[in-house]
C-alpha positions as a Markdown table, in Angstrom:
| # | Residue | x | y | z |
|---|---|---|---|---|
| 1 | Met | 17.1 | 12.2 | -13.2 |
| 2 | Ala | 17.2 | 15.7 | -14.5 |
| 3 | Ala | 15.8 | 16.6 | -17.9 |
| 4 | Asp | 18.3 | 17.6 | -20.6 |
| 5 | Phe | 16.6 | 20.5 | -22.2 |
| 6 | Leu | 12.9 | 20.5 | -21.5 |
| 7 | Thr | 11.6 | 22.8 | -18.8 |
| 8 | Leu | 8.4 | 23.4 | -16.8 |
| 9 | Gln | 8.2 | 26.7 | -18.8 |
| 10 | Asp | 7.9 | 24.7 | -22.1 |
| 11 | Leu | 4.8 | 23.2 | -20.7 |
| 12 | Tyr | 3.4 | 26.6 | -19.5 |
| 13 | Asn | 3.9 | 27.9 | -23.0 |
| 14 | Arg | 1.4 | 25.3 | -24.2 |
| 15 | Val | -1.3 | 25.1 | -21.5 |
| 16 | Pro | -2.4 | 27.5 | -18.8 |
| 17 | Ala | -0.2 | 27.4 | -15.7 |
| 18 | Asn | -3.1 | 26.4 | -13.4 |
| 19 | Thr | -3.8 | 23.3 | -15.6 |
| 20 | Val | -0.1 | 22.2 | -15.7 |
| 21 | Asn | 0.0 | 22.7 | -11.9 |
| 22 | Gly | -3.0 | 20.6 | -11.4 |
| 23 | Tyr | -1.2 | 17.7 | -13.3 |
| 24 | Phe | 1.7 | 17.8 | -10.9 |
| 25 | Asp | 0.3 | 19.0 | -7.5 |
| 26 | Asp | -0.4 | 15.8 | -5.9 |
| 27 | Ser | -0.5 | 17.3 | -2.4 |
| 28 | Asn | -3.0 | 20.0 | -3.5 |
| 29 | Asn | -1.0 | 22.8 | -1.8 |
| 30 | Gly | -1.0 | 25.0 | -4.8 |
| 31 | Thr | 2.8 | 24.9 | -5.6 |
| 32 | Ile | 5.0 | 22.8 | -7.7 |
| 33 | Ser | 8.7 | 23.0 | -8.3 |
| 34 | Glu | 10.8 | 22.6 | -11.5 |
| 35 | Glu | 13.2 | 20.5 | -9.4 |
| 36 | Ser | 10.5 | 18.0 | -7.9 |
| 37 | Ala | 11.0 | 14.4 | -8.9 |
| 38 | Ile | 7.6 | 14.1 | -10.5 |
| 39 | Val | 8.2 | 17.1 | -12.7 |
| 40 | Gln | 11.6 | 15.8 | -13.7 |
| 41 | Asp | 10.3 | 12.3 | -14.3 |
| 42 | Val | 7.7 | 13.6 | -16.7 |
| 43 | Leu | 10.1 | 15.9 | -18.6 |
| 44 | Ser | 12.6 | 13.1 | -18.8 |
| 45 | Ala | 10.0 | 10.6 | -20.1 |
| 46 | Ala | 9.1 | 13.0 | -22.9 |
| 47 | Glu | 12.7 | 13.6 | -23.7 |
| 48 | Gly | 13.2 | 9.9 | -23.7 |
| 49 | Glu | 10.4 | 9.3 | -26.1 |
| 50 | Phe | 11.8 | 11.9 | -28.4 |
| 51 | Tyr | 15.4 | 10.4 | -28.2 |
| 52 | Ser | 14.1 | 6.9 | -29.0 |
| 53 | Arg | 12.3 | 8.3 | -32.1 |
| 54 | Ile | 15.0 | 10.6 | -33.4 |
| 55 | Met | 18.1 | 8.2 | -32.9 |
| 56 | Arg | 17.5 | 6.5 | -36.3 |
| 57 | Ala | 18.4 | 9.8 | -37.9 |
| 58 | Tyr | 20.9 | 11.1 | -35.4 |
| 59 | Pro | 22.8 | 8.1 | -33.9 |
| 60 | Gly | 25.3 | 8.7 | -31.2 |
| 61 | Asn | 25.1 | 10.1 | -27.7 |
| 62 | Pro | 21.9 | 12.3 | -27.6 |
| 63 | Lys | 22.9 | 13.8 | -24.3 |
| 64 | Asp | 26.1 | 15.2 | -25.6 |
| 65 | Pro | 25.7 | 19.1 | -25.3 |
| 66 | Gly | 27.5 | 19.6 | -28.5 |
| 67 | Gly | 26.0 | 16.7 | -30.3 |
| 68 | Ala | 23.6 | 16.8 | -33.3 |
| 69 | Val | 20.4 | 16.0 | -31.3 |
| 70 | Gln | 21.1 | 18.7 | -28.8 |
| 71 | Leu | 21.8 | 21.3 | -31.6 |
| 72 | Leu | 18.7 | 20.1 | -33.4 |
| 73 | Val | 16.4 | 20.7 | -30.4 |
| 74 | Ala | 18.2 | 24.0 | -29.5 |
| 75 | Asn | 17.6 | 25.4 | -33.0 |
| 76 | Asp | 14.2 | 24.2 | -33.8 |
| 77 | Ser | 11.4 | 25.7 | -31.8 |
| 78 | Thr | 8.8 | 23.6 | -33.5 |
| 79 | Leu | 10.5 | 20.4 | -32.5 |
| 80 | Arg | 10.8 | 21.6 | -28.9 |
| 81 | Met | 7.1 | 22.5 | -29.0 |
| 82 | His | 6.2 | 19.0 | -30.0 |
| 83 | Ile | 8.3 | 17.4 | -27.2 |
| 84 | Ala | 6.5 | 19.7 | -24.8 |
| 85 | Trp | 3.2 | 18.3 | -26.0 |
| 86 | Ile | 4.4 | 14.9 | -25.4 |
| 87 | Ala | 5.2 | 16.0 | -21.8 |
| 88 | Val | 1.9 | 17.6 | -21.3 |
| 89 | Glu | 0.1 | 14.4 | -22.3 |
| 90 | Ile | 2.3 | 12.3 | -20.1 |
| 91 | Ala | 1.6 | 14.8 | -17.1 |
| 92 | Cys | -2.1 | 14.7 | -17.8 |
| 93 | Glu | -2.1 | 10.8 | -17.8 |
| 94 | Arg | -0.4 | 10.8 | -14.3 |
| 95 | Arg | -3.7 | 11.6 | -12.7 |
| 96 | Val | -6.8 | 9.4 | -13.2 |
| 97 | Glu | -9.2 | 12.2 | -12.8 |
| 98 | Phe | -7.8 | 13.8 | -16.1 |
| 99 | Thr | -7.9 | 10.7 | -18.2 |
| 100 | Thr | -10.4 | 8.9 | -20.3 |
| 101 | Ser | -11.6 | 5.4 | -19.8 |
| 102 | Glu | -9.0 | 4.3 | -22.3 |
| 103 | Gly | -6.2 | 6.0 | -20.2 |
| 104 | Trp | -5.6 | 8.9 | -22.6 |
| 105 | Gly | -5.3 | 12.4 | -21.3 |
| 106 | Ala | -6.9 | 15.6 | -22.7 |
| 107 | Tyr | -4.0 | 16.1 | -25.1 |
| 108 | Arg | -4.0 | 12.9 | -27.1 |
| 109 | Ala | -4.4 | 14.8 | -30.5 |
| 110 | Gln | -1.4 | 17.0 | -29.8 |
| 111 | Tyr | 0.6 | 14.0 | -28.6 |
| 112 | Glu | -0.2 | 12.0 | -31.8 |
| 113 | Arg | 0.6 | 15.0 | -33.9 |
| 114 | Ala | 3.9 | 15.4 | -32.0 |
| 115 | Val | 4.9 | 11.8 | -32.5 |
| 116 | Lys | 4.1 | 11.9 | -36.2 |
| 117 | Tyr | 6.2 | 15.1 | -36.6 |
| 118 | Ile | 9.2 | 13.6 | -34.7 |
| 119 | Asp | 8.9 | 10.4 | -36.6 |
| 120 | Asn | 8.8 | 12.2 | -40.0 |
| 121 | Val | 11.8 | 14.3 | -39.1 |
| 122 | Ser | 13.6 | 11.0 | -38.1 |
| 123 | Lys | 12.6 | 9.2 | -41.4 |
| 124 | Gly | 13.6 | 12.4 | -43.4 |
| 125 | Leu | 10.1 | 12.9 | -44.5 |
| 126 | Gln | 10.0 | 16.4 | -42.9 |
| 127 | Arg | 12.9 | 18.8 | -42.4 |
| 128 | Ser | 13.8 | 20.5 | -39.2 |
| 129 | Ser | 14.9 | 24.1 | -39.1 |
| 130 | Gly | 17.7 | 22.9 | -36.7 |
| 131 | Glu | 19.4 | 21.0 | -39.4 |
| 132 | Thr | 21.4 | 24.0 | -40.5 |
| 133 | Gln | 23.3 | 23.7 | -37.2 |
| 134 | Ala | 23.0 | 20.0 | -36.4 |
| 135 | Gly | 23.5 | 18.7 | -40.0 |
| 136 | Lys | 21.1 | 16.5 | -42.0 |
| 137 | Gly | 19.7 | 13.4 | -40.5 |
| 138 | Ala | 21.0 | 10.0 | -41.8 |
| 139 | Asn | 17.7 | 9.4 | -43.6 |
| 140 | Thr | 17.6 | 12.7 | -45.5 |
| 141 | Gly | 18.6 | 12.8 | -49.1 |
| 142 | Gly | 17.6 | 9.3 | -50.3 |
| 143 | Asn | 19.7 | 6.6 | -51.6 |
| 144 | Leu | 20.3 | 7.5 | -55.2 |
| 145 | Gln | 22.3 | 5.4 | -57.7 |
| 146 | Pro | 25.1 | 7.2 | -59.6 |
| 147 | Ala | 24.2 | 8.2 | -63.2 |
| 148 | Pro | 25.3 | 5.8 | -65.9 |
| 149 | Pro | 28.5 | 6.8 | -67.9 |
| 150 | Ala | 27.9 | 9.2 | -70.7 |
| 151 | Gly | 26.7 | 7.6 | -73.9 |
| 152 | Thr | 25.4 | 4.5 | -72.2 |
| 153 | Val | 22.0 | 3.4 | -71.0 |
| 154 | Gly | 21.5 | 2.6 | -67.3 |
| 155 | Gln | 20.6 | -0.9 | -66.4 |
| 156 | Phe | 17.5 | -1.4 | -64.4 |
| 157 | Val | 18.2 | -3.8 | -61.5 |
| 158 | Phe | 15.3 | -5.8 | -60.1 |
| 159 | Ala | 15.2 | -6.5 | -56.4 |
| 160 | Ser | 16.3 | -10.1 | -55.5 |
| 161 | Ser | 14.3 | -12.6 | -53.5 |
| 162 | Arg | 14.9 | -16.1 | -52.2 |
| 163 | Asp | 13.2 | -17.7 | -55.3 |
| 164 | Ala | 14.7 | -15.2 | -57.8 |
| 165 | Pro | 18.3 | -14.1 | -56.9 |
| 166 | Gly | 18.4 | -12.1 | -60.1 |
| 167 | Gly | 15.1 | -10.4 | -59.3 |
| 168 | His | 11.7 | -10.8 | -60.8 |
| 169 | Gly | 10.7 | -8.7 | -63.8 |
| 170 | Gly | 11.9 | -8.0 | -67.3 |
| 171 | Phe | 11.0 | -6.1 | -70.4 |
């Protein structure tokens, strides 16, 4: 399975090439290839984690080249950087010699920061520079009630519950 947009170069842009190569070079021959199954599995896994987190804001087919998710990634270098950090951590975790006793790799902090950033973009808590091309996410902008008609006072509505269908509260 080939990765949709993430490349080995994205990982090299984050960590030294010899470090990245060490995560993928299982045969210890000093070479790795972008097309190798191991590299593509890690890149696809990182993209899959990104897709699963961003789909609440950009539903539809994430693999559509003209789709909102692809436009978002293509036009937001920060988002792409965070997806690459996810891939670096996954690659690091592949080899037991690079993990802690809990199974985390050396890039746990970057992974957690990346996941938080992607979740915040998905929830509309953080804005992506790619939104100008991809459009706003479904969770951006809030759910505001229309203003009451002029000359009237808006009515506050309390949230209902099983025991109080009209809602608790009052003035």
